[in-house]
C-alpha positions in Angstrom: 33.2 9.1 98.0 31.6 12.1 96.3 34.3 14.4 97.6 37.0 12.1 96.2 35.2 12.1 92.8 34.9 15.9 92.9 38.6 16.2 93.6 39.6 13.5 91.1 37.5 15.0 88.2 39.4 18.3 87.7 42.7 16.5 88.3 41.9 13.9 85.6 40.9 16.7 83.2 44.1 18.6 83.9 46.1 15.4 83.2 44.2 14.9 80.0 44.8 18.4 78.9 48.5 18.1 79.7 48.7 14.8 77.8 47.0 16.4 74.8 49.3 19.4 74.8 52.4 17.1 75.0 51.1 14.9 72.2 50.4 17.8 70.0 53.8 19.4 70.7 55.5 16.2 69.7 53.4 15.9 66.5 54.2 19.6 65.6 58.0 19.2 66.2 58.0 15.9 64.3 56.1 17.2 61.3 58.3 20.4 61.0 61.5 18.4 61.4 60.7 15.5 59.1 61.9 17.1 55.8 65.3 17.6 57.4 65.8 13.9 56.9 65.7 14.4 53.2 68.0 17.5 53.4 70.7 15.8 55.5 70.4 12.1 54.5 68.4 11.9 51.3 66.3 8.9 50.3 63.1 10.2 51.9 61.4 11.6 48.8 58.7 9.0 48.7 57.8 9.6 52.3 57.7 13.3 51.8 55.3 12.7 48.9 53.1 10.5 51.1 53.1 13.0 53.9 52.2 15.9 51.5 49.4 13.8 50.1 48.2 13.0 53.6 48.2 16.6 54.6 46.2 17.5 51.5 43.5 14.9 52.4 43.4 16.0 56.0 42.7 19.6 54.8 40.0 18.3 52.4 38.3 16.0 55.0 38.4 18.7 57.7 36.9 21.3 55.4 34.2 18.9 54.1 33.3 18.2 57.7 32.0 21.8 58.1 29.1 21.2 55.7 28.8 17.4 55.8 29.6 16.8 59.5 28.4 19.9 61.4 25.4 20.8 59.1 24.6 17.3 58.0 24.5 18.0 54.3 26.2 15.2 52.4 27.9 16.8 49.3 29.5 14.6 46.6 30.5 17.6 44.7 33.2 19.3 46.7 35.9 18.2 44.3 34.6 21.0 42.2 36.3 23.4 44.7 39.4 21.3 44.4 39.3 21.9 40.6 38.5 25.6 41.0 41.6 26.1 43.2 43.8 24.1 40.8 42.7 25.8 37.7 42.7 29.2 39.2 46.4 28.7 40.3 47.3 27.4 36.8 45.7 30.3 35.0 47.4 32.8 37.4 50.8 31.2 36.9 50.6 30.2 33.2 49.1 33.4 31.9 50.1 36.0 34.5 53.3 34.6 36.0 51.9 34.5 39.6 53.5 31.8 41.7 51.0 29.4 43.3 52.8 29.8 46.6 51.6 33.4 46.5 48.3 32.7 44.7 47.0 29.8 46.7 45.3 31.9 49.4 43.6 33.9 46.6 42.6 30.6 45.0 41.0 29.6 48.3 39.0 32.8 48.4 37.9 32.3 44.7 36.7 28.8 45.7 34.9 30.2 48.7 33.2 32.8 46.5 32.0 30.1 44.1 30.9 28.2 47.2 28.5 31.1 48.1 27.0 31.1 44.6 26.7 27.3 44.4 25.4 27.0 47.9 22.7 29.6 47.3 21.4 27.4 44.4 21.9 23.9 45.7 20.9 24.4 49.3 17.4 25.1 48.4 17.1 21.3 48.4 17.6 18.7 51.2 18.4 15.1 51.6 18.8 12.9 48.4 17.8 15.8 46.2 20.7 17.8 47.5 23.1 14.9 47.0 22.0 14.5 43.4 22.4 18.2 42.8 26.1 18.0 43.9 26.7 15.1 41.6 25.2 17.1 38.8 27.5 19.9 39.7 30.6 17.7 39.1 29.3 16.5 35.8 28.5 20.0 34.7 32.0 21.3 35.7 33.7 18.4 33.9 31.8 19.2 30.7 32.7 22.9 31.0 36.4 22.3 31.6 36.6 19.5 28.9 35.5 22.1 26.4 37.3 25.2 27.6 40.2 25.4 25.2 41.7 28.4 27.0 42.9 26.1 29.7 43.6 23.0 27.5 40.2 21.4 27.5 40.2 17.7 28.1 44.0 17.6 27.3 44.7 19.6 30.4 47.4 22.2 31.1 51.1 21.6 31.9 53.1 23.7 34.4 56.9 23.9 34.8 58.8 22.4 37.6 60.3 24.5 40.4 63.8 25.8 39.5 65.6 24.0 42.3 67.5 20.7 42.9 65.2 17.8 42.4 66.0 16.3 45.9 64.6 19.5 47.5 61.7 20.3 45.2 59.1 18.7 47.5 60.1 20.8 50.6 58.2 24.0 49.9 55.2 22.0 48.9 55.4 20.0 52.1 55.4 23.0 54.4 52.8 24.9 52.4 50.4 21.9 52.4 51.1 21.4 56.1 50.0 25.0 56.7 46.8 24.4 54.7 46.0 21.3 56.7 46.6 23.1 60.0 44.5 26.0 58.8 41.6 23.7 57.8 41.7 21.8 61.1 41.8 25.1 63.1 38.8 26.5 61.0 36.8 23.4 61.9 37.8 23.7 65.6 36.8 27.3 65.6 33.5 26.8 63.8 32.4 24.1 66.2 32.9 26.6 69.1 31.2 29.6 67.5 27.5 30.3 67.8 27.5 29.6 64.1 28.7 26.0 64.8 25.9 25.5 67.3 23.4 26.6 64.7 24.9 24.2 62.2 24.5 21.3 64.6 20.9 22.3 65.3 20.3 22.3 61.6 21.8 18.8 61.4 19.5 17.5 64.1 16.3 19.1 63.0 16.3 21.9 60.4 12.6 22.7 60.9 13.0 23.2 64.6 16.1 25.2 64.0 14.1 27.6 61.8 11.3 27.9 64.4 14.0 28.7 67.0 15.1 31.7 64.9 18.3 30.3 63.4 18.9 31.8 60.0 19.2 28.3 58.5 19.6 29.4 54.8 22.4 31.8 55.6 24.2 29.4 57.9 24.1 26.5 55.4 25.3 28.8 52.6 28.2 30.1 54.8 29.1 26.6 55.8 29.1 25.5 52.2 31.4 28.4 51.2 33.8 28.0 54.2 34.1 24.3 53.4 35.5 25.3 49.9 38.1 27.7 51.2 40.9 25.3 52.2 39.9 22.7 49.6 40.5 25.4 47.0 43.9 26.2 48.5 44.8 22.5 48.5 43.8 22.1 44.9 45.9 25.1 43.9 49.0 23.7 45.5 48.4 20.1 44.3 48.0 21.1 40.7 51.3 22.9 40.7 52.9 20.0 42.6 51.8 17.6 39.9 52.8 20.1 37.2 49.8 19.0 35.2 46.0 19.5 35.5 43.1 18.0 33.7 39.4 17.5 34.4 40.0 13.8 34.8 42.3 14.4 37.8 39.8 16.5 39.7 36.3 15.9 38.5 35.3 12.2 38.9 32.6 11.0 41.2 35.2 8.7 42.9 37.3 11.7 44.0 34.2 13.4 45.5 33.2 10.2 47.2 36.6 9.9 48.8 36.2 13.2 50.5 33.0 11.9 52.1 34.3 8.5 53.0 37.4 9.8 54.8 35.3 12.0 57.0 32.6 9.3 57.8 35.3 6.7 58.5 36.9 8.9 61.2 33.7 10.4 62.5 31.9 13.3 60.9 31.0 16.2 63.2 34.1 15.7 65.3 37.4 17.6 65.0 39.9 14.7 65.1 37.7 12.4 63.1 38.6 13.7 59.6 42.3 13.4 60.6 42.0 9.8 61.7 39.8 9.0 58.7 42.3 10.5 56.3 45.3 8.6 57.9 43.5 5.3 57.8 42.0 5.7 54.3 45.3 6.9 52.7 47.4 4.2 54.5 45.0 1.4 53.5 44.7 2.6 50.0 48.5 2.8 49.6 48.9 -0.7 51.1 46.3 -2.2 48.7 47.9 -0.4 45.7 51.2 -2.0 46.7 49.5 -5.4 46.9 47.2 -5.3 43.9 48.4 -2.3 41.8 46.3 0.6 40.7 43.4 -1.8 39.6 39.8 -2.4 40.5 41.0 -4.9 43.2 42.5 -2.0 45.1 39.2 -0.1 45.1 37.3 -3.2 46.1 39.7 -4.0 49.0 39.5 -0.5 50.2 35.7 -0.6 50.1 35.5 -3.9 52.0 37.8 -2.5 54.7 35.6 0.6 55.1 32.5 -1.5 55.4 34.1 -3.7 58.1 35.3 -0.6 60.0 31.8 1.0 59.9 30.2 -2.2 61.0 32.0 -2.0 64.3 32.2 1.9 64.4 28.8 3.0 63.0 29.5 6.7 63.9 33.1 6.6 62.6 36.1 5.6 64.7 36.3 8.8 66.8 32.5 9.3 67.0 31.9 5.7 68.2 34.7 5.7 70.7 33.5 9.1 72.1 30.0 7.8 72.5 31.2 4.7 74.4 33.5 6.8 76.6 36.6 5.1 75.2 38.1 7.9 73.1 41.8 8.6 74.1 42.2 12.1 75.6 44.7 13.0 72.9 41.9 12.7 70.3 39.2 14.4 72.2 39.3 17.9 70.7 35.6 18.6 70.8 
C-alpha cells in the first residue's frame, strides 16, 4: 500500500506539472494570437479593449499582492503609483516628446523610487494606522495634482492618438499591457521563492517574532512596498496614453484603490494565481452589472454583494480556500 502511494505520488506530480505546462502553453498562444482576429476579420475592438483592461488589472493585483498578500500590509493608496506612472508618461511625452512605449519602463522605476520614499514614512506604522496613512496619501496626492497647473490641474491633460489606422490602434497597447501583466506575475512568483519572500511571509504571520529571528523587517517591508509600485506605475503610464487623457479624478479616488485590494482578496492574497483569478472575476462581474444597470450606484452595489457572497464561501479567497481544502486544480497551483 505504502509502496503504491510512494510510486503514485511522483507520477501524480509529474502529470500535474505536465497539465500545468500544457495549460499555460495554450493560454500564451491564445493571448498572443487573439489580436489577429481584429487584423484579419475586424469587429473585435471591444474585446481587445476588455482584454487590455483585464491585463492591466492583473498587473495591478499581482503587484499589490507583494505588499498586501506576502507582507500582510493592506494599502488603500497604491493608486498613487498608478497616477505617478500615468503623469510621468504624460509629462515625458507632452513636454519632451518621449513615447510612452519607450518611457513606461522608466515610469515604473520612477514609481518604484517614490515607493521607497513613501514606504520609509508610512511603514513606521502598522494595522489600521497604516491603512489610514495610505488613504491620506491618496487625498494628499489628489490635492497636489488638482492644483498643479503645469500638468493641467483638475482639468487634466490630453494626449494625441497614435498615428495609425483606428482599427489597429489598440494592438500595440494590447501587447505592451500583456507584457506588463506577465512581468508583474513573474515578479510575484519570484519574490515568493526568494529568501526575501520567506521573510515577508514571516512578517505577515508575526512581525515581532520575525524581528527577533533577525529578519530586517523595516528594509523588507520598504522593499516590498517599492517593488509593488513598479509594474503598477508601468500600467498607469500605458493606460493614461491609451485613454489619451489623464486627470486626478481618473486615478486618485478611494474606490480605485479599494478595487486593487478587493481583486486580490477575492482571488486569494498571498498566492500567485489568486490575483489573476480575482481580477478576471471582478472585471467580468463588473462589466456584466454595468451592462445590466449602467454605470450607476446599482452596479457598485451588485458588485459588492457578489464579493460578499463569494467571500462567505471562500473566506481566504477562491484560490486560497480551494488550496487549503485540497481542491485547487493543478493548473492554478503555482505556489
